[in-house]
C-alpha positions as CSV (number, residue, x, y, z in Angstrom):
1,X,0.0,0.0,0.0
2,X,1.3,3.5,-0.9
3,X,1.9,6.0,1.9
4,X,0.1,9.3,1.5
5,X,2.4,12.2,1.7
6,X,1.0,15.7,1.9
7,X,1.6,17.9,-1.2
8,X,3.6,20.5,0.7
9,X,6.1,17.9,1.9
10,X,6.7,16.4,-1.6
11,X,9.5,17.6,-3.8
12,X,9.0,20.4,-6.2
13,X,9.2,17.9,-9.1
14,X,6.5,15.7,-7.6
15,X,4.3,18.7,-6.9
16,X,4.7,19.8,-10.5
17,X,3.8,16.4,-11.8
18,X,0.7,16.3,-9.6
19,X,-0.5,19.7,-10.7
20,X,0.2,18.9,-14.4
21,X,-1.9,15.7,-14.1
22,X,-4.8,17.7,-12.6
23,X,-4.7,20.5,-15.2
24,X,-7.0,20.1,-18.1
25,X,-6.6,21.3,-21.7
26,X,-8.5,23.9,-23.7
27,X,-8.7,21.5,-26.7
28,X,-10.0,23.4,-29.7
29,X,-11.0,26.5,-27.8
30,X,-8.9,29.6,-27.9
31,X,-9.4,31.4,-24.6
32,X,-8.1,34.7,-26.0
33,X,-10.8,34.9,-28.6
34,X,-13.5,34.7,-25.9
35,X,-12.9,38.2,-24.6
36,X,-15.8,40.8,-24.7
37,X,-15.0,44.3,-25.9
38,X,-16.0,47.1,-23.7
39,X,-18.6,49.5,-25.2
40,X,-16.9,52.4,-23.5
41,X,-13.7,52.1,-25.5
42,X,-13.4,54.1,-28.7
43,X,-13.6,51.9,-31.7
44,X,-13.6,53.5,-35.2
45,X,-14.9,50.3,-36.8
46,X,-18.0,50.2,-34.6
47,X,-18.8,53.8,-35.4
48,X,-21.0,54.0,-38.5
49,X,-23.1,56.6,-40.2
50,X,-25.2,58.8,-37.9
51,X,-28.4,57.1,-36.8
52,X,-27.0,53.6,-37.4
53,X,-26.0,51.2,-34.6
């Protein structure tokens, strides 16, 4: 039976391997493209003809 050693007492390498095993992947999703632009920021492309929005 394996002994349970707390994470803080493990070596840095063992901690790193543990955290890497727990970390998931984004797969096909790009997290950068999921940002929402603020409406308060000036954006020339968003500005159209007067009366359009």
